[in-house]
MMTF fields as JSON, N, C-alpha, C and O atoms, coordinates in Angstrom:
{
  "mmtfVersion": "1.0.0",
  "mmtfProducer": "UNKNOWN",
  "numBonds": 227,
  "numAtoms": 228,
  "numGroups": 57,
  "numChains": 1,
  "numModels": 1,
  "chainsPerModel": [1],
  "groupsPerChain": [57],
  "chainIdList": ["A"],
  "bondAtomList": [4, 2, 8, 6, 12, 10, 16, 14, 20, 18, 24, 22, 28, 26, 32, 30, 36, 34, 40, 38, 44, 42, 48, 46, 52, 50, 56, 54, 60, 58, 64, 62, 68, 66, 72, 70, 76, 74, 80, 78, 84, 82, 88, 86, 92, 90, 96, 94, 100, 98, 104, 102, 108, 106, 112, 110, 116, 114, 120, 118, 124, 122, 128, 126, 132, 130, 136, 134, 140, 138, 144, 142, 148, 146, 152, 150, 156, 154, 160, 158, 164, 162, 168, 166, 172, 170, 176, 174, 180, 178, 184, 182, 188, 186, 192, 190, 196, 194, 200, 198, 204, 202, 208, 206, 212, 210, 216, 214, 220, 218, 224, 222],
  "bondOrderList": [1, 1, 1, 1, 1, 1, 1, 1, 1, 1, 1, 1, 1, 1, 1, 1, 1, 1, 1, 1, 1, 1, 1, 1, 1, 1, 1, 1, 1, 1, 1, 1, 1, 1, 1, 1, 1, 1, 1, 1, 1, 1, 1, 1, 1, 1, 1, 1, 1, 1, 1, 1, 1, 1, 1, 1],
  "groupList": [{"groupName": "MET", "atomNameList": ["N", "CA", "C", "O"], "elementList": ["N", "C", "C", "O"], "formalChargeList": [0, 0, 0, 0], "bondAtomList": [1, 0, 2, 1, 3, 2], "bondOrderList": [1, 1, 2], "singleLetterCode": "M", "chemCompType": "L-PEPTIDE LINKING"}, {"groupName": "GLU", "atomNameList": ["N", "CA", "C", "O"], "elementList": ["N", "C", "C", "O"], "formalChargeList": [0, 0, 0, 0], "bondAtomList": [1, 0, 2, 1, 3, 2], "bondOrderList": [1, 1, 2], "singleLetterCode": "E", "chemCompType": "L-PEPTIDE LINKING"}, {"groupName": "ARG", "atomNameList": ["N", "CA", "C", "O"], "elementList": ["N", "C", "C", "O"], "formalChargeList": [0, 0, 0, 0], "bondAtomList": [1, 0, 2, 1, 3, 2], "bondOrderList": [1, 1, 2], "singleLetterCode": "R", "chemCompType": "L-PEPTIDE LINKING"}, {"groupName": "LEU", "atomNameList": ["N", "CA", "C", "O"], "elementList": ["N", "C", "C", "O"], "formalChargeList": [0, 0, 0, 0], "bondAtomList": [1, 0, 2, 1, 3, 2], "bondOrderList": [1, 1, 2], "singleLetterCode": "L", "chemCompType": "L-PEPTIDE LINKING"}, {"groupName": "ALA", "atomNameList": ["N", "CA", "C", "O"], "elementList": ["N", "C", "C", "O"], "formalChargeList": [0, 0, 0, 0], "bondAtomList": [1, 0, 2, 1, 3, 2], "bondOrderList": [1, 1, 2], "singleLetterCode": "A", "chemCompType": "L-PEPTIDE LINKING"}, {"groupName": "THR", "atomNameList": ["N", "CA", "C", "O"], "elementList": ["N", "C", "C", "O"], "formalChargeList": [0, 0, 0, 0], "bondAtomList": [1, 0, 2, 1, 3, 2], "bondOrderList": [1, 1, 2], "singleLetterCode": "T", "chemCompType": "L-PEPTIDE LINKING"}, {"groupName": "VAL", "atomNameList": ["N", "CA", "C", "O"], "elementList": ["N", "C", "C", "O"], "formalChargeList": [0, 0, 0, 0], "bondAtomList": [1, 0, 2, 1, 3, 2], "bondOrderList": [1, 1, 2], "singleLetterCode": "V", "chemCompType": "L-PEPTIDE LINKING"}, {"groupName": "PRO", "atomNameList": ["N", "CA", "C", "O"], "elementList": ["N", "C", "C", "O"], "formalChargeList": [0, 0, 0, 0], "bondAtomList": [1, 0, 2, 1, 3, 2], "bondOrderList": [1, 1, 2], "singleLetterCode": "P", "chemCompType": "L-PEPTIDE LINKING"}, {"groupName": "GLN", "atomNameList": ["N", "CA", "C", "O"], "elementList": ["N", "C", "C", "O"], "formalChargeList": [0, 0, 0, 0], "bondAtomList": [1, 0, 2, 1, 3, 2], "bondOrderList": [1, 1, 2], "singleLetterCode": "Q", "chemCompType": "L-PEPTIDE LINKING"}, {"groupName": "GLY", "atomNameList": ["N", "CA", "C", "O"], "elementList": ["N", "C", "C", "O"], "formalChargeList": [0, 0, 0, 0], "bondAtomList": [1, 0, 2, 1, 3, 2], "bondOrderList": [1, 1, 2], "singleLetterCode": "G", "chemCompType": "PEPTIDE LINKING"}, {"groupName": "SER", "atomNameList": ["N", "CA", "C", "O"], "elementList": ["N", "C", "C", "O"], "formalChargeList": [0, 0, 0, 0], "bondAtomList": [1, 0, 2, 1, 3, 2], "bondOrderList": [1, 1, 2], "singleLetterCode": "S", "chemCompType": "L-PEPTIDE LINKING"}, {"groupName": "ASP", "atomNameList": ["N", "CA", "C", "O"], "elementList": ["N", "C", "C", "O"], "formalChargeList": [0, 0, 0, 0], "bondAtomList": [1, 0, 2, 1, 3, 2], "bondOrderList": [1, 1, 2], "singleLetterCode": "D", "chemCompType": "L-PEPTIDE LINKING"}, {"groupName": "PHE", "atomNameList": ["N", "CA", "C", "O"], "elementList": ["N", "C", "C", "O"], "formalChargeList": [0, 0, 0, 0], "bondAtomList": [1, 0, 2, 1, 3, 2], "bondOrderList": [1, 1, 2], "singleLetterCode": "F", "chemCompType": "L-PEPTIDE LINKING"}, {"groupName": "LYS", "atomNameList": ["N", "CA", "C", "O"], "elementList": ["N", "C", "C", "O"], "formalChargeList": [0, 0, 0, 0], "bondAtomList": [1, 0, 2, 1, 3, 2], "bondOrderList": [1, 1, 2], "singleLetterCode": "K", "chemCompType": "L-PEPTIDE LINKING"}, {"groupName": "TYR", "atomNameList": ["N", "CA", "C", "O"], "elementList": ["N", "C", "C", "O"], "formalChargeList": [0, 0, 0, 0], "bondAtomList": [1, 0, 2, 1, 3, 2], "bondOrderList": [1, 1, 2], "singleLetterCode": "Y", "chemCompType": "L-PEPTIDE LINKING"}, {"groupName": "HIS", "atomNameList": ["N", "CA", "C", "O"], "elementList": ["N", "C", "C", "O"], "formalChargeList": [0, 0, 0, 0], "bondAtomList": [1, 0, 2, 1, 3, 2], "bondOrderList": [1, 1, 2], "singleLetterCode": "H", "chemCompType": "L-PEPTIDE LINKING"}, {"groupName": "ASN", "atomNameList": ["N", "CA", "C", "O"], "elementList": ["N", "C", "C", "O"], "formalChargeList": [0, 0, 0, 0], "bondAtomList": [1, 0, 2, 1, 3, 2], "bondOrderList": [1, 1, 2], "singleLetterCode": "N", "chemCompType": "L-PEPTIDE LINKING"}, {"groupName": "ILE", "atomNameList": ["N", "CA", "C", "O"], "elementList": ["N", "C", "C", "O"], "formalChargeList": [0, 0, 0, 0], "bondAtomList": [1, 0, 2, 1, 3, 2], "bondOrderList": [1, 1, 2], "singleLetterCode": "I", "chemCompType": "L-PEPTIDE LINKING"}, {"groupName": "CYS", "atomNameList": ["N", "CA", "C", "O"], "elementList": ["N", "C", "C", "O"], "formalChargeList": [0, 0, 0, 0], "bondAtomList": [1, 0, 2, 1, 3, 2], "bondOrderList": [1, 1, 2], "singleLetterCode": "C", "chemCompType": "L-PEPTIDE LINKING"}],
  "groupTypeList": [0, 1, 2, 3, 4, 5, 6, 5, 7, 8, 7, 9, 10, 6, 6, 6, 6, 11, 12, 7, 9, 4, 6, 6, 6, 13, 2, 2, 7, 4, 6, 6, 3, 10, 5, 5, 5, 14, 15, 5, 8, 2, 7, 11, 6, 10, 10, 10, 16, 3, 0, 9, 17, 18, 18, 13, 3],
  "groupIdList": [1, 2, 3, 4, 5, 6, 7, 8, 9, 10, 11, 12, 13, 14, 15, 16, 17, 18, 19, 20, 21, 22, 23, 24, 25, 26, 27, 28, 29, 30, 31, 32, 33, 34, 35, 36, 37, 38, 39, 40, 41, 42, 43, 44, 45, 46, 47, 48, 49, 50, 51, 52, 53, 54, 55, 56, 57],
  "secStructList": [7, 7, 7, 7, 7, 7, 7, 7, 7, 7, 6, 6, 7, 3, 3, 3, 3, 3, 3, 3, 7, 1, 1, 7, 3, 3, 3, 3, 3, 3, 3, 3, 7, 1, 7, 2, 2, 2, 2, 2, 2, 7, 1, 7, 7, 7, 3, 3, 3, 7, 7, 7, 7, 7, 7, 7, 7],
  "xCoordList": [148.187, 148.671, 147.609, 147.12, 147.265, 146.229, 146.866, 147.806, 146.35, 146.853, 146.037, 144.815, 146.718, 146.014, 145.865, 144.873, 146.82, 146.75, 147.411, 148.259, 147.017, 147.635, 148.362, 147.932, 149.454, 150.271, 151.652, 152.222, 152.196, 153.53, 154.549, 154.648, 155.31, 156.287, 157.496, 157.86, 158.096, 159.289, 160.532, 160.513, 161.61, 162.852, 163.289, 163.298, 163.646, 164.063, 162.933, 163.176, 161.691, 160.544, 160.527, 160.947, 160.036, 159.837, 158.377, 157.482, 158.141, 156.793, 156.615, 157.585, 155.391, 155.1, 154.764, 153.914, 155.452, 155.314, 155.022, 155.54, 154.193, 153.949, 155.032, 155.116, 155.872, 156.924, 156.461, 156.18, 156.38, 155.961, 157.075, 158.242, 156.708, 157.66, 157.314, 156.469, 157.957, 157.705, 156.318, 155.697, 155.83, 154.55, 153.517, 152.359, 153.931, 152.995, 153.578, 154.768, 152.723, 153.158, 153.302, 152.395, 154.453, 154.687, 154.783, 155.436, 154.137, 154.168, 155.382, 155.505, 156.282, 157.548, 157.829, 157.324, 158.629, 159.028, 160.068, 160.874, 160.044, 161.011, 161.296, 160.464, 162.47, 162.834, 162.729, 163.154, 162.173, 162.011, 163.359, 163.972, 163.816, 165.086, 164.926, 165.827, 163.802, 163.618, 163.403, 162.951, 163.737, 163.692, 162.316, 161.476, 162.097, 160.846, 160.656, 159.534, 161.728, 161.652, 161.201, 160.371, 161.729, 161.334, 159.834, 159.149, 159.321, 157.904, 156.984, 155.848, 157.439, 156.583, 156.459, 155.518, 157.406, 157.424, 157.018, 156.749, 156.967, 156.678, 155.642, 155.566, 154.843, 153.841, 154.375, 153.666, 155.612, 156.154, 157.151, 157.497, 157.609, 158.544, 159.67, 159.431, 160.891, 162.039, 162.282, 162.437, 162.315, 162.495, 163.38, 163.643, 163.827, 164.637, 164.078, 163.761, 163.96, 163.414, 164.405, 165.619, 163.862, 164.658, 164.671, 163.623, 165.857, 165.96, 166.797, 167.748, 166.442, 167.217, 167.553, 166.742, 168.748, 169.167, 169.441, 170.215, 168.817, 168.97, 169.606, 169.205, 170.558, 171.21, 171.421, 171.418, 171.606, 171.893, 173.351, 174.219, 173.62, 175.001, 175.422, 176.56],
  "yCoordList": [127.953, 126.73, 125.656, 125.444, 124.993, 123.965, 122.579, 122.258, 121.781, 120.406, 119.515, 119.44, 118.837, 118.055, 116.59, 115.97, 116.016, 114.587, 114.292, 115.053, 113.18, 112.741, 111.428, 110.356, 111.539, 110.387, 110.603, 111.686, 109.58, 109.703, 109.523, 108.441, 110.581, 110.467, 109.634, 109.594, 108.987, 108.182, 109.036, 109.92, 108.791, 109.526, 109.387, 108.286, 110.501, 110.496, 110.729, 110.907, 110.732, 110.974, 112.427, 113.328, 112.635, 113.998, 114.341, 113.604, 115.469, 115.917, 117.343, 117.999, 117.812, 119.187, 119.974, 119.571, 121.116, 121.921, 123.368, 123.868, 124.038, 125.469, 126.254, 126.21, 126.981, 127.812, 129.262, 129.808, 129.897, 131.295, 132.204, 132.027, 133.168, 134.162, 135.531, 135.652, 136.542, 137.906, 138.39, 139.175, 137.921, 138.4, 137.277, 137.459, 136.126, 135.019, 133.716, 133.625, 132.722, 131.379, 130.582, 130.564, 129.918, 129.133, 127.654, 127.279, 126.833, 125.387, 124.846, 125.033, 124.171, 123.703, 122.262, 121.813, 121.542, 120.196, 120.257, 121.185, 119.263, 119.169, 117.703, 116.841, 117.419, 116.044, 115.881, 116.765, 114.772, 114.499, 114.06, 113.115, 114.745, 114.447, 113.685, 112.944, 113.853, 113.221, 111.715, 111.222, 110.997, 109.528, 108.998, 109.737, 107.731, 107.079, 107.118, 107.308, 106.944, 107.025, 108.412, 108.539, 109.438, 110.82, 111.002, 111.639, 110.441, 110.6, 109.912, 110.352, 108.84, 108.155, 108.946, 108.74, 109.849, 110.602, 112.06, 112.722, 112.574, 113.991, 114.16, 113.328, 115.225, 115.438, 116.195, 116.337, 116.68, 117.471, 116.674, 115.542, 117.274, 116.633, 117.609, 118.802, 117.109, 117.919, 117.699, 116.563, 118.796, 118.68, 119.804, 120.78, 119.65, 120.673, 120.885, 119.929, 122.161, 122.429, 122.03, 122.078, 121.639, 121.256, 122.421, 122.958, 122.802, 123.926, 123.499, 122.729, 123.992, 123.722, 125.04, 125.964, 125.096, 126.294, 125.868, 124.945, 126.531, 126.204, 127.399, 128.543, 127.133, 128.226, 127.828, 126.646, 128.839, 128.603, 128.258, 128.872, 127.276, 126.906, 127.421, 127.203],
  "zCoordList": [32.63, 32.045, 32.24, 33.35, 31.169, 31.196, 31.301, 30.574, 32.199, 32.346, 31.424, 31.546, 30.497, 29.49, 29.844, 29.461, 30.565, 30.852, 32.187, 32.654, 32.797, 34.037, 33.759, 34.184, 33.047, 32.68, 33.279, 33.149, 33.934, 34.496, 33.373, 32.794, 33.062, 31.979, 32.395, 33.57, 31.441, 31.683, 31.45, 30.593, 32.191, 31.958, 30.501, 29.952, 29.883, 28.488, 27.509, 26.315, 27.998, 27.117, 26.665, 27.393, 25.454, 24.967, 25.197, 24.782, 25.863, 26.196, 25.69, 25.311, 25.684, 25.296, 26.553, 27.348, 26.723, 27.939, 27.555, 26.556, 28.349, 28.16, 28.888, 30.116, 28.124, 28.71, 28.687, 27.621, 29.879, 29.909, 29.399, 29.749, 28.578, 28.084, 28.645, 29.532, 28.135, 28.605, 28.199, 28.916, 27.047, 26.54, 26.43, 26.806, 25.917, 25.711, 26.249, 26.55, 26.362, 26.74, 25.451, 24.618, 25.291, 24.084, 24.439, 25.414, 23.651, 23.834, 23.08, 21.869, 23.812, 23.249, 23.68, 24.708, 22.901, 23.314, 24.424, 24.479, 25.306, 26.405, 26.671, 26.388, 27.213, 27.561, 29.078, 29.823, 29.538, 30.962, 31.54, 31.044, 32.583, 33.223, 34.529, 34.924, 35.203, 36.512, 36.382, 35.348, 37.455, 37.456, 37.839, 38.354, 37.586, 37.964, 39.477, 39.949, 40.246, 41.711, 42.145, 43.045, 41.526, 41.819, 41.579, 42.379, 40.472, 40.131, 41.125, 41.304, 41.781, 42.75, 44.048, 44.815, 44.297, 45.546, 45.399, 46.401, 44.181, 43.958, 42.853, 41.949, 42.911, 41.865, 40.649, 39.653, 40.717, 39.622, 38.784, 39.125, 37.684, 36.758, 36.473, 36.285, 36.441, 36.057, 34.568, 34.12, 33.8, 32.354, 31.839, 32.541, 30.619, 29.959, 28.564, 27.857, 28.173, 26.85, 25.762, 25.955, 24.627, 23.461, 22.488, 22.129, 22.07, 21.139, 19.944, 20.076, 18.823, 17.615, 16.94, 16.889, 16.434, 15.717, 14.274, 14.016, 13.383, 11.988, 11.275, 11.486, 10.465, 9.747, 8.293, 7.946, 7.452, 6.042, 5.875, 6.495, 5.038, 4.741, 3.396, 2.979]
}
């Protein structure tokens, strides 16, 4: 996984994250869940991937 920037994300921000899969790593959007206070005390970020399901109507 390559680190592209050293920017502290804000809670609720949408970021791009490399998610490892069984065969390849896929770059996907994710929303930042951790708080600003958490970011001042820890080097990591808590996030959740964003998924969309599209179907024919």
